[in-house]
N, C-alpha and C positions, 0 to 999 in steps of 0.2 A: 252489931250483930245480936240479934234476939237469942238467948239461950233458952228459953221457955217455948213449949208450943202443946196444942192439943191434936191427938190424931184417933180418930175411930173410923175404922172400915171394916163393915162385917162380913164384905163379900169375899166369899173362897175364889182365888183366881189361879186357874190352869191354865200355865202358859207353856207356849213352844209347839215347834212342828209337829203335826199329826195329833194333837189332844184333842180334837172332836172326836178321836175314836174312844176317847174316855169318858163321853158324856154319860153314856148308859149305864157306868158303873158308878155315877154320883149319886148322892141321896138327893133328888128332885122333890120340890116342894107340893106337889100335888099329883093328879092321876089324869086330868085333861088340860090340854095347854093351849092358849090362843098363840098359835104362831104367826108372829108379827114379821111383815116384810115390806120390801118396797114393792112400788107399783112397775118396776123395772125387770131386769133378767139377770142380775148381778148373782143373786144366790144360786140360781140352776147353773149359770155359766161356768162359776167356780166349782161346783160341784157340792157345795156345802148343802145344799137344798136336801138332796139323796141321801147324803150321809147324816144328816142330822135326823130325817124321818126314821131312817134305819136305826139311829142310836135309841130315838124315843120308843120306837115299837120295842127295842130290846128291854127298855126299862118298863114296860106296859101301860106307857101313856098314850092316850087318844089326842088327838090333834083337830082343831078348828083353824082353819088359814084365813087370814086377813091379810091380803097384800096390795094395801092403798097407800101407803106411805109415800109422799113426795120429797123432793130435794130439802126444800124448805118447810117443814109440817106445819099444817094449818090446824087450828083450834078446831074447826068443823068435823075435820078427818079424826081427831082425837076422840070427839064426842062420839061419832060412828063407830069408832072401833071399841069404845067402853061399851057402848049399848050392844054389840055384836058379842063381845066376851061375856056380857050377863045373859044374854039371848041363849048362848051356846053352852051355859052351864060351865065356862071355865075357871079353873081353880089356879091357874098360874100363868103367866106369859112367858115365851121363848121368843127373845127378839133376836132375829137371824138378818143382820144387814151394818150398814154403816152408820153414821153419827146420826142422821135423820131417823132411822129406825128405833136406835138407841134412844135417843132423846123421847121420840112418841111413847116409848115402852113406858117411861117414867110416867109422863102425863095419864095414859090410858089407865095404868096400873090404880092409880089415883080416882080417876073419874068412874072406874069400874065398880066402887065401892063405896064413893060418895056422892050425894045429892047436888043437883044445880048443875051450874056450869063453869067449865073449866077456869075462866075469868074471875069466878067468885073466889078462887082461892090464889090468884096470882099477886103477887106482892109487886108494886111498881106500876107505872102509867095508869091506864084506868080500872086496872085490877081492884078487886075489893078486898084481897089481903086477908080472907077467912080462914082459919087455921082448918086443917083435914080433921073430920071427927071421926073416922076409920083409917085404919091401915089399908094399904091399897094391896093389890094382888100381887103375890111375890112373884120376881122377876129374874129369870135367868138369860143373860146375853151371850151370844155369839157373835164377836164382831167379824167385820169382813174388811175394814179398813184401819187404817193405822194414823190416826187424827184427833177425834174427838175426845177421846178416853173417858167418854160416857158408859164404857161398858162395867167401871168400879165406883161410879159416883151416882147421886141421889137428884142429879140436875139434868132438865132438858130444857130447849130454847124453843118454843113455839111462836109461829106467825098468826096473828089477827087483822086479815085484810079489812075489815071492817073499819079499824082503827089505825091502821098502818103502823101497828107495834108488833116488835120481836124481841120476846121478853122470856127470860130464864124462870122456871118454875121447878120446884123441889121441895124435899122434907126427908130429914134424917131417916124417916121411918120407909122411904122407898128405895133404900139402896138394894140394887141386885144381891140375892143370896149367892149367885154363883157366875162366874165369868169365863168363858173358853176363849183364849187369845192364841189361835192357831194362825201362823204367819202362812202355811200353805193355802189357805184360804185367799190370800190377797194376792196372789200371783196374776191373777186375771185384770187387776184394774189397769185402765188405761192410763198411758204416761203422765198426761197431764193432770188427771184426779189425784195420782200418787204424789204430783208435786203439791198440789192444793193442801190435801191432807197432812202430807208431810209438815208443809209450814203451817199449818194449825196447830200440829203437836209441838212444834219449835216454839211458836209463838205463847203458847201455853207456859212453857217452861221460861221463855226469855221475860215475858211481863211479871212470872213470879220473881224472877230476879231483880227486877227494877220494883217491886212492890215495896212500900213502907213497911208491908207486914213480914219480910223475907226473915227466916230464922236459920238456925244451923242446920237442921233436918232437911228442910225445904230447899236450901241452897244445895246443899251435898247432893240430893237426887236429881235437881235442876239441872244441875252443872253434867252431870253422868247422862242424862237424856240429851242435852243439848250437843254433847261431844258425840254421842252415837248419831244422830240424827245428821249433823254438820257432816259426817264422814261418810255415812252410807246413802243418804237420799240421792245425790246423783246416781248413783250405781241401779238404786231400784228403779229411777225414773228410765235410764237407759235401758234395764233389762229386766220388766217385770217378774221374770222367772228366776232372778237371784235371789235364791232363798235365803243366804246369809245376810244380803242386805234387807230384806223384807223382815228377817228375824230383829235388825237392830232397830229398825224404824218401828217396829212394833213394840219392842221394849221401850222407847223413848216415849212415844204416845201413852203406854200404859203408866208408866213412872209420872207423866204429866197429872194422870188421876190422882194421885197420892199428893203432888206438889201443891195441887190446886184446892186439896181438902186440909193443907197444911197452911197456906197462903193464898191470898185472893190475888187473880189476875188484876190487869190494871185495864184503863178506860180505852186502850186499843179495842179490846172488845167489845166494848158498847158501843164504840162508833162504828165499827163494822157492821154490828148488827142492825144500828141506824141504816147504814147502807143498804142492805138486804131486805129490809124489812119496806123501803120504798123502791127498790128496785129487785123486784123477786126472782129473778133469773139470774142473779151473780151468786156464784159459789162461795161459800163463806171463807174458805182458805184463799181465793182470788182477791175478795176484798181486804183481807188483812195484810196480803202481800203488798197492795196498792198503796196504803198508806204506812207501812212498817217504818220506811227510811226516816220520813219526815216527822213521824212519831217519835222515834228515837232520838232524832236532832234536836226535839223542842226540849228533852230533859238535858241534853250535852249542852246547849246553850246556855242552861241555868245551873249547872255543874250540879243537878240533883242526886246523883247516883254514879258518879265518874268512876270508882272502884269496881263497881258492878259490871259496868261496859267492858272494861279492862279483863276480869275475869272470864266473860262470856265469850270476847275475841280469841283468848288463848284457848278455850273449851272448844272453838270452831276450828283450831289448828295452827291461830297465829302465836306460836309458843314464844314471841318476844315482843307481844303487844305491850304496849307501855303508856297507850293514850286513848280516852273514850272512842275517838273518832276510828281507831281499829276495828271497832265492832260493826261499823259502817261498810267498811272495806270488805270484812270478812261476809256479813249479810249479802251485799251486791253481789260478791262474786258465787257465793250458793247459788243465788236467784239465777243469775247467768249460766251457772253450770246444770241448771233444773229447766232452763228455758222457759223462765217465766218472770224475767227481769222486765218485758216491754208492755205487761197488760196495761191496757188502757181504762180510765173510768169511762170514757166518752163513749167506749165500744159497748156499754151496758146502759148509755140513755142517760147517764148523768150530764148536768148542765152547770154552769159556775154558779147561777142562781140560787142553787139548793144548799149551798153551803151552810148558812146558818140554821135552816132546817134542819139538816142531816145532825148538827152539832146539839141543837136543842132536843132532837129526838133521842140522840144518844144519853142525854142525861135524865130526859124524862122516863125512859123506859129502863135504863140500869144505871141510874146515879150513883148506886153504892160502889161500883167500879172505879169512878173517878175519886171516891175517898181514899183508895190504895194508891194512887199515884204519889210519886215521892217528892211532889209540889203540886201548888195550885195549877189547875187547867180549867180556864174559864171557857163558855161559851165561845167566844170570840177567839180563843186560843185554838179550840178545836177546829173552829171554822176554817182558820190560818191553816192547820194541818191539811185539811181537805184540799185548800186551794193551791198549796204546795205540791200535794201529791196528783194533782188534776193534769191529764192530757188527752 
C-alpha cells in the first residue's frame, strides 16, 4: 500500500439535499453566465432550471443559454458553445446537467479563451497535445446525475466523429470553482439511467482499487463510496424519489471525483470509450457494465490484485468474502438487482469482427489508463475481454 499521495482540488463543494437554494449566496466568479445544458428536458423536468435562474437572478447574474449538449458530446458542439460564450460576452459558465454537460463545460471553458481547435490541445490519438496558453472561463457545476464526478474535476471526455475518437481532455487550471451537488435534483432520472450512472460511479471507484497507483487515501475513500453505492443503488433504481438512496449514490459519485484525482482509473474506461466512439448510441455506463465481469476476471486469472477484490466484495455486502471471485458474485448480484445484468453488445450494433479494432482504439485514444492496470494487458487481451463480454 502506497503511503504517499498528492491531492489538490480547488473546487468548493456544496453537498446535500436543497443546496441549490444556496447558489445565490455563493461568491460567483462573474456577472454574465453561459448557462450550459443538454438538448433534452432533464433540467426543466427536475425543476433545476427555474430554481437555477432564480438563484442567478438573486446573485445579480445575467444569463445566456446554450442548450445543445448531446449524450456523448461532440467536438463541433464544443466549438460552437465556445463561440457562443465569446459572442455573448460571458465571463463564466454554469454547467447545469449530467456528465455530458459537465464534460462539455471543461472543453468549452478552454476553447472560449484559447485559439484554434479543441483537438489542437487534446493529448492522445490524433490530438496535437499543445498546452493551453490562457486559463479557461471559470466554471460552476450543478450536477443533475450521480455518475461521472465531473462536477469536481478538470476533465471531460469529448468525441470526434471524423476520426472516430473519444478522448479525455483537461488541465488543472480548468477545475470548477464551485460544485453544487443536490440529490433533490436527481429524483426524476429514469430507472435505467439511474443504474447506468450509478455503475459508472461504482466503476470509477473499483478501478481505483484495482489500479497500481492506489494509495491509503484513495483506497479509504473508494471503499466508502463502493459501500454506499452497492447498498443504495437498487433502492434508487426501484424508486427514484427515495431521497435517502439518491443522497448516498450522489455521495459515492462525488467521492469518485476525489479518488480519481488521487489514483488513475484503469483500462476498463479506455475500452468503453472505444466502444461508444464507434457506437455513439451506447450509454457510457451501459458499456462499462457489459465488459465489467470479463475485465475483472482477467486480473483474477493472473492474481494481479487479489486482496483488492476481497476488500471490495466485503464493502459490497459480502462480509465473509475471502477470495477474489466473491467480487464477481457481488457485482453480478448488484447488476441483477438493478435490472442491467442482461445488456447485450449486439443490441447496439456491435459485431464480433470489431473486437481488435475496439482494442486498438482503446489504446490509441487513452493508452495512459492501460499503464494503471495492475498487470500488462495487450491488445489481444483487450480483444479477448470484448469477445467474452459479447452476446
